[in-house]
C-alpha positions as CSV (number, residue, x, y, z in Angstrom):
1,M,191.3,154.9,-78.4
2,L,193.7,152.7,-77.0
3,V,196.8,153.5,-74.8
4,S,199.4,151.9,-73.7
5,A,202.4,153.6,-71.5
6,T,205.4,155.1,-73.4
7,A,208.3,157.3,-72.0
8,D,205.9,159.0,-70.0
9,V,206.9,156.4,-67.1
10,A,209.8,157.6,-66.6
11,L,209.5,161.4,-68.0
12,G,205.8,162.2,-66.9
13,A,206.5,163.0,-63.4
14,P,209.3,164.9,-61.9
15,L,211.8,162.9,-60.0
16,A,211.5,164.2,-56.8
17,T,207.4,163.2,-57.5
18,R,208.4,160.1,-57.9
19,Q,210.7,159.5,-55.3
20,L,208.7,160.7,-52.6
21,A,205.2,159.5,-53.4
22,F,203.7,156.2,-52.1
23,D,204.1,153.3,-54.9
24,G,200.8,151.2,-54.8
25,A,203.0,148.4,-57.0
26,K,204.5,146.3,-54.2
27,I,200.6,145.9,-52.7
28,D,198.9,144.6,-55.9
29,G,200.9,144.9,-59.0
30,G,200.8,141.6,-60.0
31,L,196.9,141.4,-60.0
32,Y,196.5,144.6,-61.7
33,L,198.9,143.9,-64.6
34,D,196.4,140.5,-64.8
35,V,193.6,142.8,-65.5
36,T,195.0,144.7,-68.0
37,N,196.3,142.3,-69.9
38,F,193.1,140.5,-70.0
39,A,191.5,143.9,-71.5
40,R,194.5,143.9,-73.7
41,T,193.1,140.6,-75.4
42,A,189.2,141.1,-74.5
43,P,186.9,142.1,-77.5
44,G,187.0,145.9,-78.8
45,W,183.2,146.0,-78.2
46,F,183.6,145.2,-74.3
47,D,186.6,147.3,-73.8
48,T,185.0,150.3,-75.1
49,L,181.5,149.2,-72.7
50,V,183.5,149.2,-69.9
51,K,185.6,152.7,-70.9
52,E,182.1,154.7,-71.9
53,W,180.8,153.1,-68.0
54,S,184.0,154.2,-66.0
55,A,183.6,157.5,-67.5
56,F,180.3,158.3,-67.1
57,G,178.5,156.1,-65.7
58,I,179.0,158.0,-62.2
59,V,176.1,160.3,-63.5
60,T,173.6,156.9,-63.1
61,F,173.8,157.4,-59.2
62,F,172.6,161.2,-59.2
63,L,169.8,159.9,-61.2
64,L,169.1,156.9,-58.8
65,M,169.1,159.9,-56.1
66,I,166.1,161.3,-58.4
67,V,164.2,158.2,-57.7
68,G,165.4,157.9,-54.2
69,W,163.8,161.4,-53.3
70,W,160.5,160.3,-55.0
71,L,160.3,156.9,-53.3
72,A,160.8,158.7,-50.0
73,K,157.7,160.8,-50.7
74,R,155.3,157.8,-49.4
75,L,158.2,156.8,-47.0
76,P,158.2,158.5,-43.0
77,A,159.8,162.0,-42.9
78,Q,163.6,160.4,-41.9
79,N,164.0,158.4,-45.1
80,M,162.9,162.0,-46.8
81,A,165.4,163.8,-44.7
82,K,168.1,161.3,-46.1
83,A,167.1,161.3,-49.8
84,L,167.5,165.1,-49.9
85,C,170.5,165.4,-47.9
86,A,172.2,162.1,-50.0
87,P,174.1,164.5,-52.7
88,V,175.5,166.6,-49.8
89,A,176.7,163.6,-48.0
90,V,178.2,162.2,-51.4
91,V,180.2,165.9,-52.1
92,V,181.1,165.8,-48.6
93,V,182.6,162.0,-48.7
94,Y,184.5,162.9,-52.3
95,V,186.2,166.1,-50.4
96,I,186.9,164.1,-47.4
97,N,188.7,161.3,-50.0
98,D,190.5,163.7,-52.0
99,L,192.3,165.0,-48.5
100,I,193.0,161.4,-47.9
101,K,194.8,161.2,-51.4
102,S,196.7,164.4,-51.2
103,V,198.1,162.9,-48.0
104,V,199.0,159.2,-49.2
105,Q,200.4,160.6,-52.6
106,E,200.0,157.4,-54.4
107,V,201.2,157.6,-57.9
108,R,198.8,156.4,-60.9
109,P,199.9,152.5,-61.6
110,C,199.8,153.9,-65.5
111,R,202.9,156.2,-64.3
112,Q,204.6,153.4,-61.7
113,L,204.3,150.7,-64.3
114,P,206.5,150.3,-67.4
115,H,204.8,149.2,-70.5
116,V,201.5,148.9,-68.9
117,F,198.5,148.8,-71.1
118,H,195.1,151.1,-70.0
119,L,192.5,152.2,-71.7
120,E,191.7,155.2,-70.1
121,A,194.4,158.1,-70.8
122,C,196.8,158.4,-67.7
123,Q,196.3,161.5,-65.6
124,A,198.5,164.1,-64.8
125,P,201.4,163.1,-62.3
126,T,199.8,164.8,-59.1
127,D,196.7,163.3,-59.3
128,W,197.2,160.8,-57.3
129,A,195.1,156.9,-57.4
130,F,194.6,156.4,-53.5
131,P,191.4,155.7,-52.7
132,S,189.5,155.8,-56.2
133,N,187.4,159.1,-56.4
134,H,184.9,157.5,-58.6
135,T,184.6,154.0,-56.4
136,V,184.0,156.5,-53.1
137,V,181.4,158.7,-54.9
138,A,179.5,155.5,-55.9
139,F,179.7,153.9,-52.9
140,S,178.7,156.9,-51.0
141,A,175.4,157.4,-52.8
142,A,174.8,154.0,-52.9
143,T,175.2,153.5,-49.2
144,A,172.8,156.7,-48.9
145,L,170.4,155.0,-51.3
146,F,170.1,151.9,-49.4
147,M,169.4,154.0,-46.2
148,V,166.6,155.9,-48.1
149,A,164.9,152.5,-49.6
150,R,166.5,149.3,-49.4
151,R,165.8,148.1,-52.6
152,L,166.8,150.8,-54.9
153,G,170.2,150.7,-52.5
154,L,170.5,147.0,-53.5
155,V,170.4,148.4,-57.3
156,A,173.2,151.3,-56.8
157,Y,175.5,148.9,-54.7
158,V,175.7,146.6,-57.7
159,L,176.4,149.2,-60.0
160,A,178.6,150.9,-57.2
161,V,180.8,147.4,-57.7
162,L,180.5,147.3,-61.4
163,M,181.9,150.8,-61.2
164,G,184.5,150.4,-58.9
165,A,185.7,146.9,-61.1
166,S,185.6,149.4,-64.3
167,R,188.7,151.8,-62.7
168,V,190.6,148.7,-62.6
169,Y,189.9,147.2,-66.2
170,V,190.6,150.8,-67.8
171,G,194.1,151.2,-66.0
172,A,193.3,154.4,-63.7
173,H,193.8,152.2,-60.1
174,Y,194.9,148.9,-58.1
175,P,192.6,147.1,-56.9
176,H,193.3,148.6,-53.3
177,D,192.8,152.0,-54.3
178,V,189.3,150.6,-55.4
179,A,189.1,148.8,-52.1
180,A,190.1,151.6,-50.1
181,G,187.3,153.7,-51.8
182,I,184.6,151.3,-50.5
183,V,185.6,151.7,-47.2
184,V,185.5,155.5,-47.2
185,G,182.5,155.6,-49.1
186,V,180.7,153.5,-47.2
187,V,182.0,154.2,-43.8
188,F,181.2,158.6,-44.0
189,G,178.1,157.2,-46.3
190,V,176.6,155.6,-43.1
191,L,177.9,158.4,-40.9
192,L,176.5,161.4,-42.6
193,T,173.2,159.9,-44.0
194,W,172.4,159.1,-40.5
195,A,173.1,162.1,-39.3
196,A,170.3,163.5,-42.1
197,G,168.0,161.7,-41.3
198,R,168.8,162.1,-37.1
199,F,168.9,166.0,-36.9
200,G,166.7,166.9,-40.6
201,A,163.6,164.8,-39.9
202,D,161.7,167.1,-37.6
203,R,162.2,169.6,-40.3
204,V,160.8,167.4,-42.9
205,L,158.0,166.8,-41.1
206,R,157.0,170.4,-40.2
207,A,157.7,171.1,-44.0
208,R,155.4,168.8,-44.5
209,E,152.4,169.9,-42.7
210,G,151.8,172.5,-44.9
211,G,153.8,175.1,-47.6
212,R,154.9,175.5,-50.9
213,L,157.3,172.8,-50.4
214,R,154.7,170.6,-49.4
215,P,154.0,169.1,-52.6
216,L,158.2,168.2,-52.7
217,L,158.1,166.4,-49.8
218,V,155.1,164.4,-49.2
219,D,152.7,162.3,-51.9
220,V,149.6,163.3,-50.8
221,P,146.6,164.3,-53.8
222,S,145.6,167.5,-54.0
223,G,142.7,168.5,-51.5
224,A,143.1,165.4,-49.7
225,H,143.4,165.4,-45.9
226,G,145.7,161.4,-45.9
227,R,147.9,161.1,-43.2
228,L,151.8,162.3,-43.7
229,P,154.2,159.5,-43.9
230,G,155.9,159.0,-40.5
231,S,154.3,161.7,-38.7
232,G,151.7,159.8,-36.4
233,D,148.7,161.8,-37.5
234,D,146.4,159.3,-37.7
235,E,146.6,157.9,-34.3
236,P,143.4,160.0,-32.8
237,G,141.3,158.6,-35.8
238,R,142.9,154.8,-35.5
239,R,142.3,155.2,-31.7
240,R,138.5,155.8,-32.2
241,R,138.1,152.9,-34.6
242,E,139.4,150.7,-32.7
243,A,137.4,151.6,-29.3
244,P,134.8,149.3,-29.1
245,A,131.7,150.0,-29.7
246,G,129.0,151.9,-27.1
247,R,126.6,149.5,-25.1
248,G,123.0,149.4,-26.3
249,P,120.4,150.0,-23.6
250,D,119.2,146.1,-23.5
251,Q,123.0,145.4,-22.8
252,P,124.0,143.9,-19.3
């Protein structure tokens, strides 16, 4: 259902809240209106497609994290550690972003700009806009996935860009909310995912060597004695294979 702003711009938020909160319209309100005015005249099927993606597309990134874990079974232990910690990293980044929101307190554009057209219902007066939570989650997940498997990460980054753009299109955020969400998601995504790989690889490697978790951490056929990815446990055998053949009795 399409929604347009009404008197809630004036009455939806307490006067004190609107006076103290940050006004993001002064930054790129004009660009925001250009995008939402385009949405006003766009075909209904396209508006519906973008609205549904904006609301439910975030689930795609958690599905991609499952794919990342599956791919990491064939990759070094450091990659598996990153894949396992990716959901945790995303949750931590989300919490950090929520703290930033509570400090900045930027009013949602649907409450700040009169008569603005928006596809998504206007959020509560204290549901702040800066930075965009959807964008933060999408880009932190894409960053973690890129550090696990680059091709999968590139796919996730494309979807993350679409998610960020959709948040402006449906009228939920200003463009700078999305830009800030990208920065927060990428920066903290890199830091947390790097830390997971740096400090979790040894534990993954030990679990891969034996135990009940081994089938979840490495792709080795049952009963096979294949080399563990990233473990270096094939080094002695490789040295033996590469050693020169022994000399026969008739060789000088």
